[in-house]
ZADO-1210 file (C-alpha; in nm, 4 decimals, padded with zeros to 6 digits):
<atoms>
<atom x="01.7817" y="-00.2960" z="-00.9075" code="UNK" pos="1"/>
<atom x="01.9551" y="00.0420" z="-00.9144" code="UNK" pos="2"/>
<atom x="02.2924" y="-00.1245" z="-00.8695" code="UNK" pos="3"/>
<atom x="02.2334" y="-00.3694" z="-01.1544" code="UNK" pos="4"/>
<atom x="02.1090" y="-00.0953" z="-01.3879" code="UNK" pos="5"/>
<atom x="02.4064" y="00.1317" z="-01.3214" code="UNK" pos="6"/>
<atom x="02.6581" y="-00.1347" z="-01.4356" code="UNK" pos="7"/>
<atom x="02.9015" y="00.0019" z="-01.1752" code="UNK" pos="8"/>
<atom x="03.0854" y="-00.2558" z="-00.9680" code="UNK" pos="9"/>
<atom x="03.0126" y="-00.1855" z="-00.5991" code="UNK" pos="10"/>
<atom x="02.8388" y="-00.3731" z="-00.3201" code="UNK" pos="11"/>
<atom x="02.4738" y="-00.3443" z="-00.2275" code="UNK" pos="12"/>
<atom x="02.5760" y="-00.2223" z="00.1203" code="UNK" pos="13"/>
<atom x="02.7881" y="00.0564" z="-00.0299" code="UNK" pos="14"/>
<atom x="02.4948" y="00.1632" z="-00.2492" code="UNK" pos="15"/>
<atom x="02.2620" y="00.1721" z="00.0497" code="UNK" pos="16"/>
<atom x="02.5137" y="00.3761" z="00.2497" code="UNK" pos="17"/>
<atom x="02.5515" y="00.6301" z="-00.0323" code="UNK" pos="18"/>
<atom x="02.1741" y="00.6723" z="-00.0563" code="UNK" pos="19"/>
<atom x="02.1407" y="00.7127" z="00.3218" code="UNK" pos="20"/>
<atom x="02.4289" y="00.9616" z="00.3327" code="UNK" pos="21"/>
<atom x="02.2401" y="01.1703" z="00.0753" code="UNK" pos="22"/>
<atom x="01.9209" y="01.1891" z="00.2805" code="UNK" pos="23"/>
<atom x="01.7276" y="00.8923" z="00.1425" code="UNK" pos="24"/>
<atom x="01.5512" y="00.6311" z="00.3540" code="UNK" pos="25"/>
<atom x="01.4536" y="00.2786" z="00.2630" code="UNK" pos="26"/>
<atom x="01.0827" y="00.2078" z="00.3094" code="UNK" pos="27"/>
<atom x="00.9000" y="-00.1241" z="00.2872" code="UNK" pos="28"/>
<atom x="00.5422" y="-00.1727" z="00.1766" code="UNK" pos="29"/>
<atom x="00.3128" y="-00.2993" z="00.4472" code="UNK" pos="30"/>
<atom x="00.1622" y="-00.6425" z="00.3951" code="UNK" pos="31"/>
<atom x="-00.2069" y="-00.6277" z="00.3132" code="UNK" pos="32"/>
<atom x="-00.4572" y="-00.9052" z="00.2574" code="UNK" pos="33"/>
<atom x="-00.6529" y="-00.9449" z="-00.0650" code="UNK" pos="34"/>
<atom x="-01.0247" y="-01.0140" z="-00.0863" code="UNK" pos="35"/>
<atom x="-01.1655" y="-01.3404" z="-00.2136" code="UNK" pos="36"/>
<atom x="-01.4180" y="-01.3246" z="-00.5006" code="UNK" pos="37"/>
<atom x="-01.6965" y="-01.4367" z="-00.2629" code="UNK" pos="38"/>
<atom x="-01.6070" y="-01.1531" z="-00.0257" code="UNK" pos="39"/>
<atom x="-01.6179" y="-00.9027" z="-00.3112" code="UNK" pos="40"/>
<atom x="-01.9617" y="-01.0280" z="-00.4156" code="UNK" pos="41"/>
<atom x="-02.0915" y="-01.0088" z="-00.0577" code="UNK" pos="42"/>
<atom x="-01.9678" y="-00.6509" z="-00.0214" code="UNK" pos="43"/>
<atom x="-02.1245" y="-00.5480" z="-00.3510" code="UNK" pos="44"/>
<atom x="-02.4571" y="-00.7055" z="-00.2500" code="UNK" pos="45"/>
<atom x="-02.4406" y="-00.5253" z="00.0867" code="UNK" pos="46"/>
<atom x="-02.3687" y="-00.1909" z="-00.0848" code="UNK" pos="47"/>
<atom x="-02.6532" y="-00.2345" z="-00.3354" code="UNK" pos="48"/>
<atom x="-02.8969" y="-00.3001" z="-00.0501" code="UNK" pos="49"/>
<atom x="-02.7813" y="00.0036" z="00.1451" code="UNK" pos="50"/>
<atom x="-02.8005" y="00.2413" z="-00.1495" code="UNK" pos="51"/>
<atom x="-03.1796" y="00.2040" z="-00.1402" code="UNK" pos="52"/>
<atom x="-03.2007" y="00.3417" z="00.2146" code="UNK" pos="53"/>
<atom x="-03.3664" y="00.6847" z="00.2604" code="UNK" pos="54"/>
<atom x="-03.1564" y="00.9955" z="00.3239" code="UNK" pos="55"/>
<atom x="-03.2623" y="01.0101" z="00.6908" code="UNK" pos="56"/>
<atom x="-03.0930" y="00.6733" z="00.7461" code="UNK" pos="57"/>
<atom x="-02.7571" y="00.8118" z="00.6308" code="UNK" pos="58"/>
<atom x="-02.7678" y="01.1011" z="00.8779" code="UNK" pos="59"/>
<atom x="-02.7153" y="00.8440" z="01.1567" code="UNK" pos="60"/>
<atom x="-02.4300" y="00.6509" z="00.9904" code="UNK" pos="61"/>
<atom x="-02.0580" y="00.6865" z="01.0522" code="UNK" pos="62"/>
<atom x="-01.8235" y="00.5011" z="00.8177" code="UNK" pos="63"/>
<atom x="-01.4788" y="00.3763" z="00.9085" code="UNK" pos="64"/>
<atom x="-01.2589" y="00.1611" z="00.6930" code="UNK" pos="65"/>
<atom x="-00.9690" y="-00.0327" z="00.8356" code="UNK" pos="66"/>
<atom x="-00.9615" y="-00.2955" z="00.5626" code="UNK" pos="67"/>
<atom x="-00.6245" y="-00.3898" z="00.4209" code="UNK" pos="68"/>
<atom x="-00.6007" y="-00.5086" z="00.0610" code="UNK" pos="69"/>
<atom x="-00.2899" y="-00.6702" z="-00.0830" code="UNK" pos="70"/>
<atom x="-00.2085" y="-00.6252" z="-00.4491" code="UNK" pos="71"/>
<atom x="00.1251" y="-00.8079" z="-00.4439" code="UNK" pos="72"/>
<atom x="00.2349" y="-01.1056" z="-00.2376" code="UNK" pos="73"/>
<atom x="00.5905" y="-00.9802" z="-00.1798" code="UNK" pos="74"/>
<atom x="00.7147" y="-00.6769" z="00.0066" code="UNK" pos="75"/>
<atom x="00.8855" y="-00.4194" z="-00.2082" code="UNK" pos="76"/>
<atom x="01.1512" y="-00.1788" z="-00.0884" code="UNK" pos="77"/>
<atom x="01.1831" y="00.1678" z="-00.2265" code="UNK" pos="78"/>
<atom x="01.3944" y="00.4717" z="-00.1490" code="UNK" pos="79"/>
<atom x="01.2377" y="00.8057" z="-00.0645" code="UNK" pos="80"/>
<atom x="01.3836" y="01.1466" z="-00.0070" code="UNK" pos="81"/>
<atom x="01.4164" y="01.2129" z="00.3672" code="UNK" pos="82"/>
<atom x="01.1555" y="01.4897" z="00.3375" code="UNK" pos="83"/>
<atom x="00.8915" y="01.2650" z="00.1760" code="UNK" pos="84"/>
<atom x="00.6569" y="01.0355" z="00.3683" code="UNK" pos="85"/>
</atoms>
C-alpha cells in the first residue's frame, strides 16, 4: 500500500529492504477465531447467572482467558519501528 501511495516506481522487495535497513520490522496479525451468535448468547447467560453469586464465592475464583477472537478473516501485515513490540 505504501508503494502504491508514493507513486514512485520501485519494486516491493526494494521497499521492504529500505524499511528493514531503517530499523523497521514486518509483523503479521495472528489468526483468531470469531464467536458464533449462539456462543455469545451462552456466554452472556453464564455471566448473568454468575453475577448473582455472593462475594464469598468470588474469593475462591481465579479467572484466565485464553480465548482468541478474530475480527478480520485475512492476515494483515504492518511495519513497526524496531523498538516497538
